[in-house]
N, CA, C and O of each residue as an XYZ file, in Angstrom:
396
protein
N     185.663    155.179    127.656
C     185.969    154.278    128.747
C     185.397    152.904    128.419
O     184.217    152.781    128.088
N     186.225    151.881    128.509
C     185.767    150.523    128.272
C     185.882    149.750    129.565
O     186.949    149.705    130.176
N     184.806    149.152    129.976
C     184.758    148.433    131.246
C     185.399    147.056    131.166
O     185.440    146.343    132.168
N     185.901    146.664    129.998
C     186.502    145.360    129.838
C     185.502    144.269    129.500
O     185.885    143.112    129.323
N     184.236    144.616    129.408
C     183.207    143.647    129.051
C     183.156    143.468    127.532
O     183.608    144.332    126.781
N     182.617    142.369    127.106
C     182.495    142.061    125.690
C     181.479    142.986    125.027
O     180.403    143.239    125.569
N     181.834    143.481    123.857
C     180.937    144.348    123.080
C     179.778    143.526    122.527
O     179.985    142.461    121.946
N     178.562    144.025    122.711
C     177.343    143.370    122.256
C     176.658    144.256    121.221
O     176.542    145.468    121.401
N     176.211    143.640    120.148
C     175.413    144.333    119.139
C     174.020    143.723    119.139
O     173.863    142.509    119.009
N     173.016    144.568    119.284
C     171.627    144.138    119.212
C     171.109    144.540    117.836
O     171.029    145.727    117.521
N     170.761    143.556    117.023
C     170.253    143.803    115.680
C     168.729    143.795    115.738
O     168.110    142.848    116.224
N     168.144    144.874    115.230
C     166.711    145.084    115.365
C     166.120    145.447    113.999
O     166.123    146.621    113.628
N     165.614    144.467    113.245
C     164.966    144.786    111.967
C     163.578    145.379    112.213
O     162.891    145.010    113.165
N     163.184    146.300    111.342
C     161.881    146.936    111.529
C     161.297    147.340    110.178
O     162.012    147.749    109.263
N     159.984    147.213    110.085
C     159.257    147.668    108.906
C     158.030    148.444    109.369
O     157.072    147.860    109.878
N     158.065    149.763    109.191
C     156.917    150.648    109.451
C     156.399    150.649    110.886
O     155.315    151.181    111.121
N     157.083    150.105    111.818
C     156.562    149.975    113.174
C     157.137    151.057    114.082
O     157.800    150.758    115.076
N     156.882    152.294    113.740
C     157.471    153.437    114.445
C     157.125    153.462    115.937
O     158.005    153.710    116.761
N     155.888    153.214    116.295
C     155.466    153.308    117.693
C     156.187    152.271    118.562
O     156.760    152.612    119.596
N     156.154    151.009    118.134
C     156.819    149.972    118.931
C     158.330    150.136    118.901
O     159.003    149.858    119.894
N     158.869    150.583    117.774
C     160.311    150.809    117.687
C     160.755    151.823    118.735
O     161.759    151.618    119.416
N     160.020    152.898    118.862
C     160.368    153.915    119.852
C     160.348    153.335    121.270
O     161.250    153.609    122.061
N     159.342    152.548    121.591
C     159.247    151.930    122.916
C     160.407    150.968    123.148
O     161.002    150.950    124.225
N     160.720    150.178    122.139
C     161.829    149.223    122.247
C     163.164    149.946    122.429
O     163.967    149.561    123.280
N     163.403    150.986    121.637
C     164.663    151.738    121.750
C     164.788    152.424    123.106
O     165.881    152.487    123.668
N     163.689    152.934    123.633
C     163.727    153.541    124.965
C     164.147    152.511    126.010
O     164.968    152.806    126.879
N     163.594    151.316    125.931
C     163.956    150.259    126.878
C     165.417    149.843    126.705
O     166.125    149.651    127.693
N     165.869    149.702    125.470
C     167.259    149.321    125.226
C     168.228    150.407    125.694
O     169.326    150.098    126.156
N     167.841    151.640    125.580
C     168.688    152.762    126.001
C     168.900    152.770    127.519
O     169.899    153.306    127.996
N     167.982    152.188    128.273
C     168.048    152.228    129.731
C     168.495    150.910    130.363
O     168.245    150.670    131.544
N     169.145    150.074    129.592
C     169.660    148.826    130.151
C     170.856    149.115    131.057
O     171.461    150.183    130.973
N     171.189    148.171    131.911
C     172.269    148.380    132.873
C     173.643    147.992    132.328
O     174.657    148.297    132.955
N     173.697    147.329    131.180
C     174.994    147.003    130.569
C     175.668    148.322    130.200
O     174.996    149.225    129.701
N     176.970    148.461    130.430
C     177.645    149.741    130.166
C     177.456    150.216    128.724
O     177.575    149.436    127.779
N     177.168    151.477    128.578
C     176.857    152.048    127.273
C     178.000    151.913    126.270
O     177.763    151.834    125.064
N     179.234    151.886    126.760
C     180.358    151.751    125.843
C     180.559    150.299    125.400
O     181.480    150.007    124.638
N     179.706    149.394    125.871
C     179.857    147.975    125.548
C     178.715    147.414    124.710
O     178.679    146.213    124.443
N     177.784    148.266    124.292
C     176.734    147.752    123.409
C     176.261    148.807    122.429
O     176.378    150.011    122.654
N     175.730    148.305    121.345
C     175.127    149.141    120.314
C     173.826    148.473    119.880
O     173.634    147.270    120.058
N     172.945    149.276    119.311
C     171.706    148.763    118.734
C     171.730    149.126    117.252
O     171.782    150.301    116.891
N     171.692    148.112    116.408
C     171.699    148.315    114.966
C     170.265    148.165    114.468
O     169.740    147.056    114.380
N     169.645    149.287    114.146
C     168.271    149.283    113.637
C     168.332    149.186    112.122
O     168.919    150.039    111.457
N     167.720    148.140    111.585
C     167.716    147.931    110.137
C     166.314    148.219    109.606
O     165.375    147.451    109.819
N     166.203    149.334    108.919
C     164.947    149.740    108.290
C     164.761    148.884    107.042
O     165.542    148.983    106.096
N     163.737    148.051    107.038
C     163.498    147.123    105.934
C     162.525    147.723    104.915
O     161.449    147.185    104.655
N     162.950    148.865    104.347
C     162.205    149.566    103.284
C     160.859    150.095    103.771
O     159.845    149.970    103.084
N     160.865    150.682    104.955
C     159.642    151.272    105.507
C     159.160    152.436    104.658
O     159.939    153.064    103.941
N     157.879    152.710    104.748
C     157.304    153.861    104.053
C     157.125    155.045    105.005
O     156.609    156.088    104.604
N     157.544    154.892    106.247
C     157.529    155.979    107.229
C     158.972    156.292    107.601
O     159.852    155.441    107.475
N     159.211    157.521    108.061
C     160.565    157.925    108.440
C     160.957    157.291    109.772
O     160.330    157.546    110.800
N     161.980    156.479    109.742
C     162.510    155.887    110.967
C     163.886    156.438    111.315
O     164.308    156.373    112.470
N     164.582    156.977    110.330
C     165.948    157.465    110.542
C     165.988    158.567    111.602
O     166.860    158.553    112.470
N     165.068    159.507    111.543
C     165.018    160.585    112.527
C     164.741    160.074    113.930
O     165.306    160.571    114.904
N     163.872    159.082    114.028
C     163.572    158.486    115.330
C     164.808    157.806    115.905
O     165.143    158.012    117.071
N     165.476    157.011    115.108
C     166.661    156.285    115.570
C     167.750    157.255    116.024
O     168.461    156.979    116.990
N     167.884    158.374    115.342
C     168.917    159.360    115.668
C     168.768    159.937    117.075
O     169.731    160.467    117.629
N     167.588    159.840    117.650
C     167.352    160.373    118.999
C     167.972    159.500    120.089
O     168.060    159.930    121.239
N     168.394    158.309    119.759
C     168.888    157.365    120.757
C     170.393    157.167    120.623
O     170.898    156.808    119.559
N     171.086    157.407    121.713
C     172.551    157.381    121.743
C     173.120    156.036    121.305
O     174.116    155.999    120.583
N     172.517    154.950    121.719
C     173.066    153.621    121.452
C     172.685    153.076    120.076
O     173.246    152.072    119.638
N     171.754    153.712    119.397
C     171.210    153.167    118.156
C     171.906    153.732    116.920
O     172.284    154.902    116.864
N     172.057    152.856    115.942
C     172.600    153.219    114.639
C     171.602    152.756    113.577
O     171.046    151.661    113.665
N     171.390    153.590    112.595
C     170.414    153.314    111.535
C     171.119    152.734    110.316
O     172.184    153.209    109.921
N     170.524    151.712    109.729
C     170.939    151.267    108.405
C     169.686    150.837    107.640
O     168.620    150.660    108.230
N     169.823    150.675    106.347
C     168.677    150.457    105.465
C     168.894    149.196    104.638
O     169.984    148.962    104.117
N     167.849    148.390    104.523
C     167.874    147.206    103.651
C     166.637    147.240    102.769
O     165.508    147.181    103.256
N     166.862    147.335    101.477
C     165.751    147.435    100.529
C     165.097    146.088    100.258
O     163.887    146.021    100.042
N     165.875    145.024    100.268
C     165.319    143.695     99.991
C     164.336    143.324    101.101
O     164.710    143.321    102.274
N     163.088    143.013    100.754
C     162.094    142.726    101.788
C     162.377    141.418    102.532
O     162.932    140.466    101.983
N     161.977    141.413    103.787
C     162.072    140.200    104.593
C     162.991    140.362    105.783
O     164.039    141.003    105.704
N     162.578    139.772    106.877
C     163.362    139.901    108.107
C     164.737    139.260    107.989
O     165.685    139.714    108.629
N     164.861    138.206    107.177
C     166.168    137.566    107.028
C     167.157    138.499    106.344
O     168.315    138.589    106.753
N     166.708    139.188    105.312
C     167.572    140.147    104.626
C     167.968    141.276    105.579
O     169.121    141.706    105.595
N     167.015    141.746    106.364
C     167.300    142.829    107.313
C     168.279    142.359    108.393
O     169.204    143.089    108.748
N     168.083    141.161    108.911
C     169.004    140.646    109.927
C     170.416    140.473    109.360
O     171.400    140.789    110.028
N     170.508    139.974    108.136
C     171.820    139.815    107.513
C     172.513    141.156    107.318
O     173.724    141.260    107.513
N     171.761    142.181    106.937
C     172.333    143.530    106.804
C     172.848    144.003    108.170
O     173.930    144.582    108.265
N     172.065    143.750    109.222
C     172.497    144.108    110.566
C     173.773    143.393    110.973
O     174.638    143.991    111.613
N     173.902    142.128    110.612
C     175.123    141.377    110.907
C     176.342    142.004    110.237
O     177.423    142.050    110.824
N     176.167    142.485    109.012
C     177.269    143.122    108.293
C     177.681    144.447    108.929
O     178.836    144.860    108.825
N     176.744    145.101    109.580
C     176.981    146.411    110.186
C     177.478    146.305    111.621
O     178.227    147.166    112.082
N     177.076    145.273    112.320
C     177.374    145.118    113.749
C     178.875    144.998    114.005
O     179.614    144.424    113.205
N     179.311    145.556    115.145
C     180.725    145.481    115.517
C     180.956    144.640    116.778
O     182.102    144.431    117.176
N     179.898    144.165    117.398
C     180.037    143.407    118.631
C     180.559    142.000    118.412
O     180.394    141.421    117.338
N     181.194    141.455    119.446
C     181.607    140.053    119.429
C     180.411    139.147    119.688
O     180.374    138.005    119.230
N     179.446    139.661    120.417
C     178.207    138.945    120.682
C     177.101    139.659    119.922
O     176.980    140.882    119.984
N     176.292    138.881    119.204
C     175.188    139.441    118.439
C     173.880    138.950    119.059
O     173.686    137.753    119.270
N     173.004    139.887    119.342
C     171.676    139.558    119.850
C     170.657    140.069    118.830
O     170.890    141.068    118.150
N     169.544    139.379    118.736
C     168.478    139.788    117.828
C     167.208    140.031    118.630
O     166.900    139.304    119.574
N     166.492    141.050    118.240
C     165.157    141.286    118.786
C     164.320    141.921    117.690
O     164.831    142.266    116.624
N     163.057    142.070    117.956
C     162.142    142.726    117.018
C     161.567    143.974    117.684
O     161.590    144.099    118.909
N     161.058    144.885    116.881
C     160.594    146.163    117.414
C     159.428    145.999    118.389
O     159.231    146.846    119.260
N     158.665    144.935    118.254
C     157.531    144.748    119.175
C     157.881    143.892    120.394
O     156.998    143.491    121.154
N     159.167    143.619    120.573
C     159.651    142.921    121.783
C     160.311    143.971    122.667
O     161.289    144.602    122.268
N     159.777    144.154    123.857
C     160.278    145.195    124.733
C     161.073    144.555    125.868
O     160.509    143.809    126.669
N     162.378    144.836    125.949
C     163.182    144.261    127.016
C     162.775    144.848    128.375
O     162.325    145.989    128.477
N     162.949    144.036    129.395
C     162.615    144.483    130.752
C     163.533    145.613    131.166
O     164.713    145.640    130.817
N     162.973    146.538    131.912
C     163.759    147.637    132.454
C     164.241    147.259    133.848
O     163.568    146.527    134.575
N     165.422    147.770    134.213
C     165.970    147.454    135.543
C     165.113    148.016    136.654
O     165.432    147.840    137.830
């Protein structure tokens, strides 16, 4: 079901920040924007901890991997993966407000 709203992609680069990533994804999962109108693209920037399993727990989140270090490389990888007409960026330690 599509509500007719513009598709939004939230690109979220992360490096080893499993705890904050989980908190951020929980907040993003509970936003009021219709679920069929947004996605969260989590870009693992060569972390040494497992993030793929964590991301898989969240319906709106998609995992991708960028080996080249740096947030710019990770954001660019997210841009290539994103399908939304509107692109938003956040970081794992930025927690969006809950409704």
